N, CA, C and O atoms as CSV, one atom per row, in Angstrom:
chain,resi,resn,atom,element,x,y,z
A,1,UNK,N,N,-119.099,-18.289,-86.838
A,1,UNK,CA,C,-119.516,-16.913,-86.714
A,1,UNK,C,C,-119.855,-16.622,-85.252
A,1,UNK,O,O,-120.610,-17.365,-84.626
A,2,UNK,N,N,-119.316,-15.579,-84.732
A,2,UNK,CA,C,-119.561,-15.181,-83.352
A,2,UNK,C,C,-120.662,-14.128,-83.310
A,2,UNK,O,O,-120.629,-13.142,-84.047
A,3,UNK,N,N,-121.640,-14.354,-82.431
A,3,UNK,CA,C,-122.748,-13.415,-82.278
A,3,UNK,C,C,-122.337,-12.340,-81.287
A,3,UNK,O,O,-121.849,-12.641,-80.198
A,4,UNK,N,N,-122.536,-11.098,-81.665
A,4,UNK,CA,C,-122.219,-9.981,-80.775
A,4,UNK,C,C,-123.500,-9.505,-80.113
A,4,UNK,O,O,-124.463,-9.143,-80.788
A,5,UNK,N,N,-123.504,-9.509,-78.809
A,5,UNK,CA,C,-124.670,-9.056,-78.054
A,5,UNK,C,C,-124.563,-7.557,-77.803
A,5,UNK,O,O,-123.463,-7.032,-77.629
A,6,UNK,N,N,-125.718,-6.855,-77.782
A,6,UNK,CA,C,-125.667,-5.433,-77.439
A,6,UNK,C,C,-125.231,-5.273,-75.981
A,6,UNK,O,O,-125.364,-6.205,-75.189
A,7,UNK,N,N,-124.718,-4.111,-75.630
A,7,UNK,CA,C,-124.292,-3.907,-74.247
A,7,UNK,C,C,-125.442,-4.183,-73.275
A,7,UNK,O,O,-126.577,-3.766,-73.503
A,8,UNK,N,N,-125.133,-4.876,-72.213
A,8,UNK,CA,C,-126.164,-5.229,-71.224
A,8,UNK,C,C,-126.365,-4.089,-70.251
A,8,UNK,O,O,-125.404,-3.482,-69.779
A,9,UNK,N,N,-127.617,-3.803,-69.954
A,9,UNK,CA,C,-127.926,-2.861,-68.884
A,9,UNK,C,C,-128.031,-3.655,-67.582
A,9,UNK,O,O,-127.908,-3.107,-66.487
A,10,UNK,N,N,-128.262,-4.959,-67.734
A,10,UNK,CA,C,-128.353,-5.853,-66.590
A,10,UNK,C,C,-127.652,-7.149,-66.965
A,10,UNK,O,O,-127.973,-7.761,-67.984
A,11,UNK,N,N,-126.696,-7.567,-66.144
A,11,UNK,CA,C,-125.935,-8.769,-66.436
A,11,UNK,C,C,-125.771,-9.588,-65.159
A,11,UNK,O,O,-125.345,-9.072,-64.125
A,12,UNK,N,N,-126.113,-10.862,-65.245
A,12,UNK,CA,C,-125.970,-11.792,-64.121
A,12,UNK,C,C,-125.181,-12.978,-64.639
A,12,UNK,O,O,-125.498,-13.527,-65.695
A,13,UNK,N,N,-124.160,-13.374,-63.904
A,13,UNK,CA,C,-123.349,-14.505,-64.320
A,13,UNK,C,C,-123.149,-15.468,-63.160
A,13,UNK,O,O,-122.716,-15.075,-62.077
A,14,UNK,N,N,-123.468,-16.733,-63.401
A,14,UNK,CA,C,-123.214,-17.825,-62.451
A,14,UNK,C,C,-123.764,-17.527,-61.050
A,14,UNK,O,O,-123.116,-17.836,-60.050
A,15,UNK,N,N,-124.941,-16.937,-60.978
A,15,UNK,CA,C,-125.526,-16.553,-59.692
A,15,UNK,C,C,-126.128,-17.764,-58.984
A,15,UNK,O,O,-127.017,-18.431,-59.512
A,16,UNK,N,N,-125.632,-18.029,-57.798
A,16,UNK,CA,C,-126.183,-19.065,-56.929
A,16,UNK,C,C,-126.486,-18.408,-55.596
A,16,UNK,O,O,-125.649,-17.697,-55.040
A,17,UNK,N,N,-127.694,-18.649,-55.083
A,17,UNK,CA,C,-128.097,-18.037,-53.811
A,17,UNK,C,C,-128.995,-18.985,-53.039
A,17,UNK,O,O,-129.974,-19.501,-53.578
A,18,UNK,N,N,-128.663,-19.212,-51.789
A,18,UNK,CA,C,-129.502,-19.994,-50.878
A,18,UNK,C,C,-129.857,-19.090,-49.703
A,18,UNK,O,O,-129.014,-18.334,-49.219
A,19,UNK,N,N,-131.090,-19.168,-49.250
A,19,UNK,CA,C,-131.528,-18.344,-48.122
A,19,UNK,C,C,-130.835,-18.757,-46.839
A,19,UNK,O,O,-130.698,-17.956,-45.914
A,20,UNK,N,N,-130.401,-20.001,-46.781
A,20,UNK,CA,C,-129.741,-20.536,-45.600
A,20,UNK,C,C,-128.889,-21.719,-46.033
A,20,UNK,O,O,-129.223,-22.385,-47.013
A,21,UNK,N,N,-127.804,-21.996,-45.331
A,21,UNK,CA,C,-126.993,-23.169,-45.679
A,21,UNK,C,C,-127.761,-24.487,-45.508
A,21,UNK,O,O,-127.350,-25.523,-46.031
A,22,UNK,N,N,-128.860,-24.439,-44.783
A,22,UNK,CA,C,-129.652,-25.637,-44.532
A,22,UNK,C,C,-130.650,-25.935,-45.649
A,22,UNK,O,O,-131.258,-27.006,-45.661
A,23,UNK,N,N,-130.825,-25.003,-46.585
A,23,UNK,CA,C,-131.799,-25.157,-47.664
A,23,UNK,C,C,-131.103,-25.214,-49.017
A,23,UNK,O,O,-130.011,-24.668,-49.177
A,24,UNK,N,N,-131.723,-25.867,-49.984
A,24,UNK,CA,C,-131.141,-25.871,-51.332
A,24,UNK,C,C,-131.208,-24.456,-51.922
A,24,UNK,O,O,-132.026,-23.642,-51.494
A,25,UNK,N,N,-130.358,-24.170,-52.891
A,25,UNK,CA,C,-130.366,-22.822,-53.478
A,25,UNK,C,C,-131.710,-22.477,-54.116
A,25,UNK,O,O,-132.327,-23.299,-54.793
A,26,UNK,N,N,-132.142,-21.250,-53.884
A,26,UNK,CA,C,-133.329,-20.729,-54.560
A,26,UNK,C,C,-132.962,-20.377,-56.001
A,26,UNK,O,O,-133.801,-20.442,-56.899
A,27,UNK,N,N,-131.703,-20.005,-56.207
A,27,UNK,CA,C,-131.163,-19.719,-57.542
A,27,UNK,C,C,-129.876,-20.518,-57.690
A,27,UNK,O,O,-129.022,-20.491,-56.803
A,28,UNK,N,N,-129.734,-21.221,-58.792
A,28,UNK,CA,C,-128.566,-22.069,-58.978
A,28,UNK,C,C,-127.976,-21.861,-60.364
A,28,UNK,O,O,-128.559,-22.274,-61.367
A,29,UNK,N,N,-126.817,-21.218,-60.411
A,29,UNK,CA,C,-126.094,-20.959,-61.654
A,29,UNK,C,C,-126.936,-20.187,-62.680
A,29,UNK,O,O,-126.965,-20.540,-63.859
A,30,UNK,N,N,-127.614,-19.139,-62.224
A,30,UNK,CA,C,-128.436,-18.313,-63.107
A,30,UNK,C,C,-127.540,-17.317,-63.838
A,30,UNK,O,O,-126.710,-16.643,-63.228
A,31,UNK,N,N,-127.721,-17.240,-65.136
A,31,UNK,CA,C,-127.014,-16.246,-65.949
A,31,UNK,C,C,-128.019,-15.617,-66.897
A,31,UNK,O,O,-128.844,-16.317,-67.483
A,32,UNK,N,N,-127.955,-14.300,-67.052
A,32,UNK,CA,C,-128.794,-13.618,-68.014
A,32,UNK,C,C,-128.140,-12.319,-68.440
A,32,UNK,O,O,-127.314,-11.752,-67.725
A,33,UNK,N,N,-128.523,-11.866,-69.604
A,33,UNK,CA,C,-127.948,-10.674,-70.216
A,33,UNK,C,C,-129.113,-9.902,-70.840
A,33,UNK,O,O,-129.694,-10.352,-71.827
A,34,UNK,N,N,-129.453,-8.754,-70.278
A,34,UNK,CA,C,-130.593,-7.980,-70.775
A,34,UNK,C,C,-130.114,-6.637,-71.315
A,34,UNK,O,O,-129.595,-5.814,-70.561
A,35,UNK,N,N,-130.287,-6.415,-72.613
A,35,UNK,CA,C,-129.897,-5.128,-73.179
A,35,UNK,C,C,-130.909,-4.040,-72.839
A,35,UNK,O,O,-132.053,-4.337,-72.496
A,36,UNK,N,N,-130.499,-2.817,-72.930
A,36,UNK,CA,C,-131.391,-1.678,-72.680
A,36,UNK,C,C,-132.609,-1.768,-73.591
A,36,UNK,O,O,-132.493,-2.109,-74.768
A,37,UNK,N,N,-133.768,-1.461,-73.038
A,37,UNK,CA,C,-134.999,-1.451,-73.803
A,37,UNK,C,C,-135.670,-2.804,-73.936
A,37,UNK,O,O,-136.764,-2.901,-74.492
A,38,UNK,N,N,-135.029,-3.847,-73.435
A,38,UNK,CA,C,-135.640,-5.172,-73.552
A,38,UNK,C,C,-136.722,-5.345,-72.491
A,38,UNK,O,O,-136.759,-4.621,-71.496
A,39,UNK,N,N,-137.595,-6.312,-72.722
A,39,UNK,CA,C,-138.655,-6.630,-71.765
A,39,UNK,C,C,-138.525,-8.093,-71.398
A,39,UNK,O,O,-138.275,-8.943,-72.252
A,40,UNK,N,N,-138.696,-8.371,-70.131
A,40,UNK,CA,C,-138.505,-9.736,-69.638
A,40,UNK,C,C,-139.591,-10.080,-68.647
A,40,UNK,O,O,-139.976,-9.251,-67.823
A,41,UNK,N,N,-140.084,-11.294,-68.725
A,41,UNK,CA,C,-141.051,-11.812,-67.754
A,41,UNK,C,C,-140.358,-12.826,-66.869
A,41,UNK,O,O,-139.603,-13.668,-67.356
A,42,UNK,N,N,-140.607,-12.752,-65.578
A,42,UNK,CA,C,-140.156,-13.787,-64.649
A,42,UNK,C,C,-141.382,-14.606,-64.294
A,42,UNK,O,O,-142.322,-14.101,-63.680
A,43,UNK,N,N,-141.369,-15.862,-64.678
A,43,UNK,CA,C,-142.535,-16.717,-64.489
A,43,UNK,C,C,-142.131,-17.937,-63.683
A,43,UNK,O,O,-141.082,-18.533,-63.930
A,44,UNK,N,N,-142.956,-18.307,-62.725
A,44,UNK,CA,C,-142.695,-19.508,-61.936
A,44,UNK,C,C,-143.736,-19.653,-60.851
A,44,UNK,O,O,-144.596,-18.789,-60.677
A,45,UNK,N,N,-143.653,-20.743,-60.129
A,45,UNK,CA,C,-144.600,-21.023,-59.055
A,45,UNK,C,C,-144.509,-19.959,-57.967
A,45,UNK,O,O,-143.431,-19.428,-57.701
A,46,UNK,N,N,-145.630,-19.652,-57.346
A,46,UNK,CA,C,-145.662,-18.698,-56.234
A,46,UNK,C,C,-145.347,-19.408,-54.935
A,46,UNK,O,O,-145.565,-20.611,-54.789
A,47,UNK,N,N,-144.826,-18.630,-53.992
A,47,UNK,CA,C,-144.577,-19.183,-52.661
A,47,UNK,C,C,-143.268,-19.930,-52.609
A,47,UNK,O,O,-142.325,-19.639,-53.345
A,48,UNK,N,N,-143.238,-20.882,-51.736
A,48,UNK,CA,C,-142.022,-21.641,-51.493
A,48,UNK,C,C,-141.825,-21.739,-50.002
A,48,UNK,O,O,-142.692,-21.314,-49.239
A,49,UNK,N,N,-140.722,-22.279,-49.572
A,49,UNK,CA,C,-140.530,-22.466,-48.141
A,49,UNK,C,C,-140.467,-21.172,-47.346
A,49,UNK,O,O,-140.586,-21.196,-46.121
A,50,UNK,N,N,-140.283,-20.041,-48.023
A,50,UNK,CA,C,-140.162,-18.776,-47.303
A,50,UNK,C,C,-141.386,-17.898,-47.495
A,50,UNK,O,O,-141.357,-16.709,-47.177
A,51,UNK,N,N,-142.457,-18.474,-48.014
A,51,UNK,CA,C,-143.673,-17.718,-48.243
A,51,UNK,C,C,-144.300,-17.313,-46.911
A,51,UNK,O,O,-144.318,-18.111,-45.974
A,52,UNK,N,N,-144.821,-16.074,-46.810
A,52,UNK,CA,C,-145.478,-15.651,-45.577
A,52,UNK,C,C,-146.861,-16.267,-45.423
A,52,UNK,O,O,-147.506,-16.089,-44.390
A,53,UNK,N,N,-147.321,-16.984,-46.432
A,53,UNK,CA,C,-148.668,-17.542,-46.391
A,53,UNK,C,C,-148.636,-18.959,-45.830
A,53,UNK,O,O,-147.928,-19.813,-46.362
A,54,UNK,N,N,-149.385,-19.223,-44.770
A,54,UNK,CA,C,-149.334,-20.535,-44.123
A,54,UNK,C,C,-149.852,-21.663,-44.999
A,54,UNK,O,O,-149.555,-22.828,-44.736
A,55,UNK,N,N,-150.620,-21.344,-46.037
A,55,UNK,CA,C,-151.187,-22.376,-46.889
A,55,UNK,C,C,-150.300,-22.678,-48.103
A,55,UNK,O,O,-150.681,-23.479,-48.957
A,56,UNK,N,N,-149.139,-22.054,-48.188
A,56,UNK,CA,C,-148.263,-22.264,-49.342
A,56,UNK,C,C,-147.757,-23.702,-49.367
A,56,UNK,O,O,-147.425,-24.274,-48.328
A,57,UNK,N,N,-147.703,-24.262,-50.534
A,57,UNK,CA,C,-147.166,-25.613,-50.698
A,57,UNK,C,C,-145.653,-25.509,-50.663
A,57,UNK,O,O,-145.053,-24.901,-51.549
A,58,UNK,N,N,-145.031,-26.091,-49.655
A,58,UNK,CA,C,-143.597,-25.895,-49.470
A,58,UNK,C,C,-142.750,-27.033,-50.001
A,58,UNK,O,O,-141.523,-26.931,-49.979
A,59,UNK,N,N,-143.348,-28.111,-50.478
A,59,UNK,CA,C,-142.534,-29.214,-50.976
A,59,UNK,C,C,-142.216,-29.099,-52.463
A,59,UNK,O,O,-141.467,-29.913,-53.001
A,60,UNK,N,N,-142.782,-28.094,-53.127
A,60,UNK,CA,C,-142.501,-27.889,-54.534
A,60,UNK,C,C,-141.216,-27.073,-54.688
A,60,UNK,O,O,-140.871,-26.292,-53.802
A,61,UNK,N,N,-140.508,-27.249,-55.805
A,61,UNK,CA,C,-139.321,-26.413,-56.034
A,61,UNK,C,C,-139.732,-24.944,-56.093
A,61,UNK,O,O,-140.787,-24.609,-56.632
A,62,UNK,N,N,-138.901,-24.080,-55.541
A,62,UNK,CA,C,-139.214,-22.660,-55.577
A,62,UNK,C,C,-138.659,-22.046,-56.860
A,62,UNK,O,O,-137.618,-22.469,-57.362
A,63,UNK,N,N,-139.353,-21.061,-57.374
A,63,UNK,CA,C,-138.954,-20.458,-58.644
A,63,UNK,C,C,-137.832,-19.443,-58.446
A,63,UNK,O,O,-136.931,-19.358,-59.281
A,64,UNK,N,N,-137.867,-18.671,-57.360
A,64,UNK,CA,C,-136.807,-17.702,-57.099
A,64,UNK,C,C,-137.015,-16.338,-57.730
A,64,UNK,O,O,-136.070,-15.554,-57.818
A,65,UNK,N,N,-138.244,-16.032,-58.177
A,65,UNK,CA,C,-138.508,-14.742,-58.831
A,65,UNK,C,C,-138.234,-13.566,-57.895
A,65,UNK,O,O,-137.476,-12.659,-58.237
A,66,UNK,N,N,-138.843,-13.584,-56.730
A,66,UNK,CA,C,-138.659,-12.478,-55.777
A,66,UNK,C,C,-137.219,-12.419,-55.286
A,66,UNK,O,O,-136.666,-11.336,-55.096
A,67,UNK,N,N,-136.620,-13.573,-55.084
A,67,UNK,CA,C,-135.218,-13.611,-54.651
A,67,UNK,C,C,-134.333,-12.932,-55.688
A,67,UNK,O,O,-133.478,-12.119,-55.338
A,68,UNK,N,N,-134.532,-13.258,-56.958
A,68,UNK,CA,C,-133.746,-12.636,-58.019
A,68,UNK,C,C,-133.961,-11.125,-58.048
A,68,UNK,O,O,-132.999,-10.370,-58.187
A,69,UNK,N,N,-135.205,-10.676,-57.918
A,69,UNK,CA,C,-135.478,-9.235,-57.934
A,69,UNK,C,C,-134.862,-8.527,-56.734
A,69,UNK,O,O,-134.362,-7.410,-56.868
A,70,UNK,N,N,-134.891,-9.160,-55.562
A,70,UNK,CA,C,-134.213,-8.589,-54.393
A,70,UNK,C,C,-132.716,-8.419,-54.667
A,70,UNK,O,O,-132.131,-7.382,-54.356
A,71,UNK,N,N,-132.114,-9.439,-55.247
A,71,UNK,CA,C,-130.679,-9.390,-55.533
A,71,UNK,C,C,-130.374,-8.305,-56.562
A,71,UNK,O,O,-129.409,-7.557,-56.402
A,72,UNK,N,N,-131.187,-8.209,-57.620
A,72,UNK,CA,C,-130.947,-7.202,-58.650
A,72,UNK,C,C,-131.064,-5.783,-58.110
A,72,UNK,O,O,-130.442,-4.863,-58.640
A,73,UNK,N,N,-131.860,-5.602,-57.055
A,73,UNK,CA,C,-132.004,-4.282,-56.435
A,73,UNK,C,C,-130.956,-4.040,-55.349
A,73,UNK,O,O,-130.952,-2.989,-54.708
A,74,UNK,N,N,-130.061,-5.022,-55.143
A,74,UNK,CA,C,-129.018,-4.861,-54.139
A,74,UNK,C,C,-129.500,-5.073,-52.719
A,74,UNK,O,O,-128.827,-4.670,-51.771
A,75,UNK,N,N,-130.672,-5.708,-52.555
A,75,UNK,CA,C,-131.253,-5.908,-51.220
A,75,UNK,C,C,-130.700,-7.149,-50.516
A,75,UNK,O,O,-130.849,-7.291,-49.302
A,76,UNK,N,N,-130.070,-8.038,-51.265
A,76,UNK,CA,C,-129.473,-9.241,-50.674
A,76,UNK,C,C,-128.056,-9.374,-51.210
A,76,UNK,O,O,-127.830,-9.285,-52.417
A,77,UNK,N,N,-127.121,-9.584,-50.326
A,77,UNK,CA,C,-125.723,-9.722,-50.703
A,77,UNK,C,C,-125.459,-11.145,-51.169
A,77,UNK,O,O,-125.828,-12.106,-50.494
A,78,UNK,N,N,-124.834,-11.273,-52.301
A,78,UNK,CA,C,-124.442,-12.580,-52.825
A,78,UNK,C,C,-122.934,-12.691,-52.668
A,78,UNK,O,O,-122.182,-11.861,-53.180
A,79,UNK,N,N,-122.503,-13.721,-51.956
A,79,UNK,CA,C,-121.069,-13.888,-51.736
A,79,UNK,C,C,-120.533,-15.179,-52.346
A,79,UNK,O,O,-119.399,-15.573,-52.072
A,80,UNK,N,N,-121.339,-15.834,-53.168
A,80,UNK,CA,C,-120.894,-17.068,-53.809
A,80,UNK,C,C,-119.768,-16.760,-54.775
A,80,UNK,O,O,-119.927,-15.908,-55.649
A,81,UNK,N,N,-118.619,-17.439,-54.638
A,81,UNK,CA,C,-117.505,-17.187,-55.559
A,81,UNK,C,C,-117.931,-17.387,-57.019
A,81,UNK,O,O,-118.577,-18.378,-57.359
A,82,UNK,N,N,-117.562,-16.442,-57.863
A,82,UNK,CA,C,-117.875,-16.526,-59.280
A,82,UNK,C,C,-119.185,-15.876,-59.671
A,82,UNK,O,O,-119.412,-15.614,-60.852
A,83,UNK,N,N,-120.063,-15.607,-58.697
A,83,UNK,CA,C,-121.335,-14.945,-58.999
A,83,UNK,C,C,-121.091,-13.472,-59.260
A,83,UNK,O,O,-120.311,-12.824,-58.561
A,84,UNK,N,N,-121.759,-12.954,-60.265
A,84,UNK,CA,C,-121.600,-11.543,-60.617
A,84,UNK,C,C,-122.963,-10.962,-60.961
A,84,UNK,O,O,-123.716,-11.550,-61.738
A,85,UNK,N,N,-123.284,-9.796,-60.378
A,85,UNK,CA,C,-124.535,-9.097,-60.655
A,85,UNK,C,C,-124.192,-7.641,-60.946
A,85,UNK,O,O,-123.698,-6.924,-60.076
A,86,UNK,N,N,-124.460,-7.213,-62.180
A,86,UNK,CA,C,-124.120,-5.861,-62.618
A,86,UNK,C,C,-125.356,-5.225,-63.243
A,86,UNK,O,O,-125.983,-5.806,-64.129
A,87,UNK,N,N,-125.702,-4.022,-62.775
A,87,UNK,CA,C,-126.809,-3.258,-63.339
A,87,UNK,C,C,-126.265,-1.894,-63.739
A,87,UNK,O,O,-125.633,-1.206,-62.938
A,88,UNK,N,N,-126.515,-1.514,-64.980
A,88,UNK,CA,C,-126.020,-0.243,-65.524
A,88,UNK,C,C,-124.500,-0.124,-65.360
A,88,UNK,O,O,-123.971,0.959,-65.111
A,89,UNK,N,N,-123.809,-1.268,-65.506
A,89,UNK,CA,C,-122.350,-1.281,-65.429
A,89,UNK,C,C,-121.783,-1.218,-64.030
A,89,UNK,O,O,-120.570,-1.088,-63.867
A,90,UNK,N,N,-122.633,-1.307,-63.005
A,90,UNK,CA,C,-122.160,-1.172,-61.626
A,90,UNK,C,C,-122.573,-2.372,-60.777
A,90,UNK,O,O,-123.633,-2.963,-60.983
A,91,UNK,N,N,-121.732,-2.709,-59.841
A,91,UNK,CA,C,-122.009,-3.791,-58.891
A,91,UNK,C,C,-123.141,-3.349,-57.972
A,91,UNK,O,O,-123.002,-2.352,-57.264
A,92,UNK,N,N,-124.266,-4.076,-57.970
A,92,UNK,CA,C,-125.436,-3.634,-57.208
A,92,UNK,C,C,-125.233,-3.695,-55.701
A,92,UNK,O,O,-125.988,-3.065,-54.960
A,93,UNK,N,N,-124.245,-4.427,-55.232
A,93,UNK,CA,C,-124.034,-4.542,-53.788
A,93,UNK,C,C,-123.100,-3.478,-53.247
A,93,UNK,O,O,-123.223,-3.067,-52.094
A,94,UNK,N,N,-122.181,-3.038,-54.059
A,94,UNK,CA,C,-121.173,-2.099,-53.587
A,94,UNK,C,C,-121.342,-0.696,-54.157
A,94,UNK,O,O,-120.832,0.274,-53.597
A,95,UNK,N,N,-122.063,-0.592,-55.279
A,95,UNK,CA,C,-122.196,0.697,-55.955
A,95,UNK,C,C,-123.531,0.733,-56.705
A,95,UNK,O,O,-123.558,0.845,-57.931
A,96,UNK,N,N,-124.632,0.637,-55.965
A,96,UNK,CA,C,-125.954,0.554,-56.578
A,96,UNK,C,C,-126.233,1.788,-57.430
A,96,UNK,O,O,-126.124,2.916,-56.952
A,97,UNK,N,N,-126.597,1.569,-58.703
A,97,UNK,CA,C,-126.897,2.716,-59.558
A,97,UNK,C,C,-128.185,3.423,-59.148
A,97,UNK,O,O,-129.076,2.809,-58.560
A,98,UNK,N,N,-128.279,4.699,-59.456
A,98,UNK,CA,C,-129.498,5.467,-59.177
A,98,UNK,C,C,-130.682,4.862,-59.934
A,98,UNK,O,O,-130.522,4.300,-61.017
A,99,UNK,N,N,-131.857,4.988,-59.351
A,99,UNK,CA,C,-133.074,4.562,-60.028
A,99,UNK,C,C,-133.399,3.091,-59.868
A,99,UNK,O,O,-134.333,2.603,-60.504
A,100,UNK,N,N,-132.664,2.369,-59.041
A,100,UNK,CA,C,-132.914,0.942,-58.835
A,100,UNK,C,C,-133.619,0.760,-57.496
A,100,UNK,O,O,-133.117,1.188,-56.456
A,101,UNK,N,N,-134.775,0.129,-57.532
A,101,UNK,CA,C,-135.504,-0.170,-56.300
A,101,UNK,C,C,-136.334,-1.416,-56.497
A,101,UNK,O,O,-136.574,-1.845,-57.625
A,102,UNK,N,N,-136.767,-1.990,-55.405
A,102,UNK,CA,C,-137.634,-3.162,-55.454
A,102,UNK,C,C,-138.753,-2.954,-54.451
A,102,UNK,O,O,-138.503,-2.851,-53.250
A,103,UNK,N,N,-140.004,-2.890,-54.944
A,103,UNK,CA,C,-141.139,-2.704,-54.055
A,103,UNK,C,C,-141.712,-4.031,-53.582
A,103,UNK,O,O,-142.233,-4.110,-52.469
A,104,UNK,N,N,-141.628,-5.058,-54.387
A,104,UNK,CA,C,-142.215,-6.339,-54.015
A,104,UNK,C,C,-143.723,-6.210,-53.896
A,104,UNK,O,O,-144.317,-5.274,-54.432
A,105,UNK,N,N,-144.333,-7.138,-53.200
A,105,UNK,CA,C,-145.781,-7.092,-53.025
A,105,UNK,C,C,-146.174,-6.446,-51.710
A,105,UNK,O,O,-147.358,-6.226,-51.455
A,106,UNK,N,N,-145.194,-6.141,-50.875
A,106,UNK,CA,C,-145.494,-5.579,-49.561
A,106,UNK,C,C,-146.257,-4.263,-49.654
A,106,UNK,O,O,-147.094,-3.972,-48.800
A,107,UNK,N,N,-145.977,-3.464,-50.682
A,107,UNK,CA,C,-146.635,-2.160,-50.802
A,107,UNK,C,C,-148.138,-2.306,-50.959
A,107,UNK,O,O,-148.890,-1.434,-50.524
A,108,UNK,N,N,-148.589,-3.396,-51.574
A,108,UNK,CA,C,-150.030,-3.547,-51.843
A,108,UNK,C,C,-150.820,-3.951,-50.607
A,108,UNK,O,O,-152.046,-3.831,-50.600
A,109,UNK,N,N,-150.157,-4.423,-49.570
A,109,UNK,CA,C,-150.876,-4.841,-48.362
A,109,UNK,C,C,-150.591,-3.903,-47.181
A,109,UNK,O,O,-151.040,-4.154,-46.063
A,110,UNK,N,N,-149.851,-2.831,-47.433
A,110,UNK,CA,C,-149.555,-1.859,-46.384
A,110,UNK,C,C,-150.713,-0.868,-46.300
A,110,UNK,O,O,-151.041,-0.230,-47.300
A,111,UNK,N,N,-151.340,-0.723,-45.130
A,111,UNK,CA,C,-152.520,0.135,-45.006
A,111,UNK,C,C,-152.323,1.580,-45.420
A,111,UNK,O,O,-153.248,2.190,-45.956
A,112,UNK,N,N,-151.128,2.157,-45.186
A,112,UNK,CA,C,-150.930,3.571,-45.484
A,112,UNK,C,C,-150.479,3.803,-46.936
A,112,UNK,O,O,-150.206,4.944,-47.310
A,113,UNK,N,N,-150.396,2.761,-47.750
A,113,UNK,CA,C,-150.062,2.902,-49.157
A,113,UNK,C,C,-151.306,2.688,-49.978
A,113,UNK,O,O,-151.931,1.631,-49.886
A,114,UNK,N,N,-151.677,3.651,-50.770
A,114,UNK,CA,C,-152.882,3.501,-51.585
A,114,UNK,C,C,-152.537,3.796,-53.039
A,114,UNK,O,O,-151.477,4.345,-53.338
A,115,UNK,N,N,-153.418,3.435,-53.912
A,115,UNK,CA,C,-153.205,3.632,-55.344
A,115,UNK,C,C,-152.880,5.088,-55.685
A,115,UNK,O,O,-151.969,5.321,-56.479
A,116,UNK,N,N,-153.592,6.096,-55.114
A,116,UNK,CA,C,-153.246,7.481,-55.444
A,116,UNK,C,C,-151.827,7.872,-55.035
A,116,UNK,O,O,-151.251,8.794,-55.613
A,117,UNK,N,N,-151.259,7.185,-54.048
A,117,UNK,CA,C,-149.910,7.535,-53.593
A,117,UNK,C,C,-148.831,6.996,-54.509
A,117,UNK,O,O,-147.669,7.387,-54.401
A,118,UNK,N,N,-149.204,6.104,-55.406
A,118,UNK,CA,C,-148.196,5.466,-56.264
A,118,UNK,C,C,-148.044,6.221,-57.560
A,118,UNK,O,O,-147.241,5.833,-58.409
């Protein structure tokens, strides 16, 4: 019996991404399929070798949560052969759909951004 999945609003296939050729991939062969209306948690260790915090433990494997969110918002180009990132049926790097953005944590530490502005 073949299971039929509902249409994905977000689809990632065979995604591999390294911040630099000198570092191991932050994401390695990640695939996911999220239908409209679904809820998903990204859970993993904070920081990593690219953390802006000098006290971050850099010898632990990085989870890649922020990296994945940057990629899903089209903020980082993935050129690994076979990797595919589609949101709302569109390639996020070449045809980013309306309503897609990534704020990250930077907004919370920016002096001119306050809770009433959000």
